[in-house]
C-alpha positions as CSV (number, residue, x, y, z in Angstrom):
1,M,5.0,10.4,-11.3
2,R,2.7,12.9,-9.3
3,I,1.9,12.5,-6.0
4,Y,-1.1,13.9,-4.4
5,E,-2.7,14.3,-0.8
6,G,-6.1,13.7,-1.5
7,F,-7.4,15.4,-4.4
8,K,-5.6,18.6,-3.8
9,D,-4.1,19.8,-6.4
10,F,-5.5,17.1,-9.1
11,K,-6.4,18.5,-12.0
12,K,-8.5,16.2,-14.3
13,I,-6.6,14.3,-17.3
14,K,-8.0,13.4,-20.7
15,N,-8.4,10.1,-20.6
16,A,-7.6,8.8,-17.2
17,V,-6.9,5.0,-17.1
18,V,-7.5,4.3,-13.3
19,T,-7.2,1.3,-10.6
20,S,-7.1,1.4,-6.8
21,G,-5.5,-0.5,-4.1
22,T,-3.2,-0.8,-1.5
23,F,-0.5,-2.5,-3.6
24,D,1.7,-3.5,-0.7
25,G,4.7,-4.9,-2.1
26,V,3.8,-4.6,-5.7
27,H,4.6,-7.4,-6.5
28,I,4.1,-9.4,-9.9
29,G,0.3,-9.5,-9.4
30,H,-0.2,-6.3,-8.9
31,Q,2.5,-5.9,-12.2
32,T,-0.5,-7.4,-14.1
33,I,-2.8,-5.0,-13.3
34,L,-0.2,-2.2,-13.9
35,N,1.2,-3.8,-17.4
36,R,-2.3,-4.1,-18.4
37,L,-3.0,-0.3,-17.4
38,K,0.2,0.8,-19.4
39,Q,-1.3,-0.9,-22.8
40,I,-4.4,0.9,-22.3
41,S,-3.2,4.3,-21.7
42,E,-0.6,3.9,-24.9
43,R,-4.0,2.7,-26.7
44,E,-6.4,5.4,-25.4
45,K,-3.5,8.0,-25.6
46,G,-4.4,8.4,-21.7
47,E,-2.4,8.9,-18.1
48,I,-2.4,5.8,-15.6
49,V,-3.9,7.0,-12.1
50,L,-3.7,4.7,-9.1
51,I,-5.6,5.3,-6.0
52,T,-3.8,4.0,-2.9
53,F,-5.1,4.4,0.8
54,W,-2.8,5.4,3.7
55,P,-2.1,3.9,6.4
56,H,-3.2,0.5,5.1
57,P,-6.8,0.1,5.9
58,R,-6.6,-2.8,8.2
59,L,-4.3,-0.8,10.3
60,V,-7.2,1.4,10.8
61,L,-9.6,-1.2,11.0
62,F,-8.3,-4.3,12.8
63,P,-5.7,-2.3,14.9
64,N,-4.8,-5.6,17.2
65,E,-3.6,-7.3,14.2
66,N,-0.7,-5.9,14.4
67,L,0.0,-5.8,10.5
68,Q,3.4,-5.6,9.4
69,L,3.7,-3.7,5.7
70,I,6.3,-4.7,3.1
71,N,6.7,-1.1,2.1
72,T,6.3,1.9,3.6
73,F,4.5,4.8,1.7
74,E,7.8,6.0,0.1
75,E,8.9,2.8,-1.0
76,K,6.0,2.3,-2.8
77,A,5.5,5.4,-4.5
78,A,8.8,4.8,-6.1
79,L,8.2,1.1,-7.2
80,L,4.8,2.8,-8.4
81,E,6.9,5.3,-10.7
82,S,9.1,2.7,-12.0
83,Y,6.0,0.9,-13.7
84,G,4.8,3.2,-15.3
85,V,2.1,5.3,-13.0
86,D,1.6,9.0,-14.0
87,H,-0.2,9.9,-11.1
88,L,-0.5,8.5,-7.6
89,I,-3.4,9.7,-5.4
90,K,-3.2,9.0,-1.8
91,I,-6.1,9.1,0.5
92,P,-6.4,9.1,3.7
93,F,-7.9,6.1,4.9
94,T,-10.5,6.2,8.2
95,K,-13.3,4.5,9.7
96,E,-15.5,7.2,8.2
97,F,-13.9,6.5,4.6
98,A,-14.2,2.8,5.3
99,G,-18.1,4.0,5.6
100,M,-18.6,5.1,2.0
101,S,-21.1,3.5,0.1
102,S,-19.5,1.9,-3.3
103,S,-22.2,4.0,-5.3
104,D,-20.4,7.0,-3.3
105,F,-17.2,6.2,-3.6
106,V,-17.6,5.7,-8.2
107,Q,-19.7,9.1,-7.8
108,T,-17.4,10.9,-6.0
109,I,-14.0,10.0,-6.6
110,L,-14.1,7.9,-9.8
111,V,-16.5,10.2,-11.9
112,E,-16.6,13.9,-10.5
113,H,-12.5,13.7,-9.0
114,I,-11.2,12.1,-11.9
115,Q,-13.3,11.7,-14.5
116,T,-12.2,8.2,-15.0
117,H,-12.1,7.1,-18.7
118,I,-11.5,3.4,-18.0
119,L,-11.2,1.4,-14.8
120,V,-9.1,-1.6,-14.5
121,I,-9.6,-4.0,-11.6
122,G,-8.0,-7.3,-10.3
123,Y,-10.6,-10.3,-10.2
124,D,-12.6,-10.1,-7.0
125,H,-11.4,-6.5,-6.4
126,R,-14.3,-4.9,-4.3
127,F,-14.7,-1.9,-2.7
128,G,-17.0,0.6,-0.6
129,R,-18.9,-0.1,2.7
130,N,-18.5,-3.7,3.6
131,R,-16.9,-4.4,0.3
132,E,-20.2,-4.3,-1.5
133,G,-18.7,-2.5,-4.7
134,S,-17.8,-5.3,-7.7
135,F,-17.0,-5.4,-11.1
136,E,-20.7,-6.9,-11.7
137,Y,-22.1,-3.7,-10.3
138,L,-19.6,-2.0,-12.5
139,K,-20.3,-3.4,-15.5
140,E,-24.1,-3.0,-14.9
141,N,-23.7,0.6,-14.7
142,E,-21.2,1.9,-17.5
143,A,-23.3,3.9,-19.0
144,K,-24.6,5.7,-16.1
145,F,-21.0,6.3,-15.0
146,G,-19.7,7.1,-18.1
147,F,-16.7,4.8,-18.1
148,K,-15.6,1.3,-19.3
149,V,-14.5,-1.0,-16.7
150,E,-12.1,-4.0,-17.3
151,E,-11.3,-6.9,-14.7
152,I,-7.9,-9.0,-14.9
153,P,-9.5,-12.5,-15.6
154,R,-9.8,-15.2,-13.0
155,Q,-7.1,-17.3,-14.7
156,E,-4.6,-14.7,-14.9
157,V,-4.5,-14.0,-11.1
158,D,-4.5,-18.0,-10.4
159,A,-1.7,-18.7,-12.2
160,I,0.3,-16.1,-10.4
161,G,-0.4,-17.2,-7.1
162,V,1.1,-14.3,-5.3
163,S,-0.1,-12.2,-2.5
164,S,1.2,-9.5,0.3
165,T,0.6,-12.1,2.5
166,R,2.3,-14.8,1.0
167,I,5.3,-12.3,0.7
168,R,5.2,-11.5,4.4
169,E,5.3,-15.0,5.6
170,A,8.4,-15.4,3.4
171,L,9.9,-12.7,5.0
172,M,9.3,-13.6,8.4
173,A,10.8,-16.8,7.4
174,G,14.1,-15.2,6.5
175,D,13.5,-16.1,2.6
176,V,14.1,-12.7,1.2
177,A,14.6,-14.9,-2.1
178,M,11.5,-16.3,-2.3
179,A,9.7,-12.9,-1.6
180,R,12.1,-11.3,-4.6
181,S,10.6,-14.4,-6.9
182,F,6.9,-13.1,-5.7
183,M,8.1,-9.6,-6.0
184,G,10.1,-9.4,-8.7
185,H,12.4,-6.7,-6.7
186,N,14.1,-6.9,-3.8
187,F,12.7,-6.7,-0.3
188,E,14.3,-2.8,0.7
189,L,14.7,-1.4,4.4
190,S,15.6,2.2,4.7
191,G,17.2,3.4,8.1
192,Q,19.5,6.3,9.8
193,V,22.5,4.9,10.7
194,V,23.1,5.7,14.7
195,H,25.5,4.9,17.2
196,G,26.3,1.4,18.3
197,D,28.3,-0.4,21.3
198,K,31.4,-0.8,19.1
199,I,31.5,-4.5,19.8
200,G,31.5,-5.2,15.9
201,K,34.4,-3.2,15.6
202,Q,36.4,-5.0,18.6
203,L,35.4,-8.0,16.2
204,G,37.3,-7.3,13.5
205,F,34.0,-6.4,12.0
206,P,32.4,-2.8,12.5
207,T,28.9,-2.4,11.5
208,A,26.8,0.4,10.9
209,N,23.6,0.0,13.6
210,I,20.7,0.9,11.4
211,L,17.4,2.4,13.1
212,V,14.4,2.2,11.1
213,N,11.7,4.8,11.7
214,S,8.6,3.1,10.4
215,P,7.0,1.3,13.4
216,N,5.0,-1.2,10.8
217,K,7.4,-1.9,8.5
218,I,8.6,-5.7,8.5
219,I,11.4,-6.6,9.8
220,P,12.7,-10.2,8.1
221,A,13.8,-13.0,10.8
222,D,16.9,-13.2,12.6
223,G,19.8,-14.2,11.2
224,V,22.7,-13.1,8.7
225,Y,22.2,-11.4,5.0
226,A,24.2,-10.7,1.8
227,V,23.0,-7.5,0.9
228,T,23.6,-4.5,-1.5
229,L,23.1,-1.1,-0.2
230,E,23.0,2.6,-1.2
231,L,24.4,5.2,0.6
232,N,25.6,8.9,-0.5
233,S,24.3,7.4,-4.1
234,K,26.7,4.7,-4.0
235,L,26.1,1.1,-4.1
236,M,27.8,-1.1,-2.0
237,K,28.0,-4.9,-0.7
238,G,27.5,-6.4,2.9
239,M,26.7,-8.3,5.5
240,L,23.7,-7.5,7.8
241,Y,22.5,-8.9,10.8
242,I,19.0,-8.9,12.4
243,G,18.5,-10.1,15.9
244,K,19.3,-9.7,19.8
245,R,22.8,-11.1,19.6
246,P,22.1,-13.9,22.4
247,T,26.4,-14.1,22.8
248,L,26.2,-10.9,24.3
249,N,23.0,-12.0,26.0
250,G,21.3,-9.3,24.3
251,T,17.8,-8.1,24.9
252,Q,17.0,-5.5,22.3
253,R,16.6,-6.6,18.4
254,K,19.0,-5.1,16.3
255,I,19.8,-4.5,12.5
256,E,23.5,-4.1,11.8
257,V,25.4,-3.9,8.3
258,N,29.1,-4.5,8.3
259,I,29.8,-2.9,4.9
260,F,33.0,-4.6,2.6
261,D,36.2,-2.0,2.0
262,F,34.5,0.9,3.9
263,N,35.4,3.0,6.5
264,E,34.0,6.3,6.9
265,D,31.9,8.2,9.4
266,I,28.4,7.8,8.3
267,Y,26.6,8.3,11.5
268,S,22.9,10.2,11.0
269,K,23.1,9.3,7.5
270,D,20.2,7.8,5.6
271,I,21.0,4.1,4.3
272,K,18.8,1.8,1.8
273,I,19.3,-1.9,2.1
274,S,18.5,-4.6,-0.4
275,F,18.1,-8.4,0.6
276,I,19.6,-10.6,-1.6
277,E,19.8,-13.9,0.7
278,Q,19.9,-15.3,4.1
279,T,23.0,-17.4,4.9
280,R,22.3,-18.3,8.5
281,G,19.7,-17.9,11.1
282,D,20.8,-16.0,14.4
283,M,23.3,-18.4,16.9
284,K,24.7,-18.2,20.4
285,F,28.6,-18.5,20.2
286,N,30.3,-20.1,23.6
287,S,33.0,-16.9,23.1
288,L,33.5,-13.7,21.3
289,E,36.6,-15.2,19.2
290,E,34.2,-18.5,18.3
291,L,31.9,-15.6,16.9
292,S,34.5,-14.0,15.3
293,E,35.7,-17.3,12.8
294,K,31.9,-17.6,12.2
295,L,32.0,-13.9,11.2
296,S,34.7,-14.5,8.8
297,Q,33.0,-17.6,7.1
298,D,29.9,-15.4,7.2
299,K,31.5,-12.7,5.2
300,L,33.6,-15.5,2.7
301,E,30.1,-17.0,2.2
302,T,28.6,-13.5,1.7
303,E,30.9,-12.6,-1.4
304,K,30.5,-15.3,-2.8
305,I,26.5,-15.3,-3.2
306,L,26.9,-11.3,-4.1
307,S,29.2,-12.1,-6.8
308,E,27.1,-14.6,-8.0
309,Y,23.7,-12.3,-7.6
310,G,25.8,-9.5,-9.5
311,R,26.3,-11.9,-12.9
312,K,22.8,-13.0,-13.1
313,H,21.7,-9.1,-12.4
């Protein structure tokens, strides 16, 4: 898949099958659109072009909402590539861009820049200033614009009943298993391993502290999670903690992972974590000894969850 910053270096392709949207989470609703794009591109002997906007439009239009995103741009791009997108065009979203009329959007972007052959949109998808562009508007002007338009039927969208908002709600509740059922893949978190205060090592559970550099990346609810992780191109298992460490009267939210059967210096390394299931919420213990005992129980439960997950996947 090729990624373009705006339309720089984008060369017109034959029979471009196009869609646009934010695609946060690349969930099973989005995948319905992507699967249809793939079917059409194979039939038309064309290539799939996906237009996305960055930053997320709501971050620009409603900055006080403090929207948390399921994916960083890099995560989203990797998912879109795995679902067969050939060309990903990243358009910088600004207030000026938001003011573009639907007719200008179609004429400038879909017609002149891309030379769209077929446009596929989800039910009730709108574009342009004040979301004035609609499927009906496009359908009425197919001859004028020189491309065909197809809408994913309402019944297909409603039957799925999935939205990025519902996934965010599941993650904020710690229900990463439900989020996975909505997305068709695990929720992932990437970051850099940084120095901690070595409390985990004292407890017999050394942890890698993770710094997430994306300020708008959603972090699941506080608690303990069964996870798999990718480090140095190797896949490993572990249990991850998110929270303020109330037993230690902590005030800063931490993300730290105990990697099973592993004891290497990995400071400054990049790590990618896949969330499988939450084992419990955050808790305050009366002593470090009590915490250590609970962590032993957590590890046993985590190993069981990961073993069962491994057999199914």
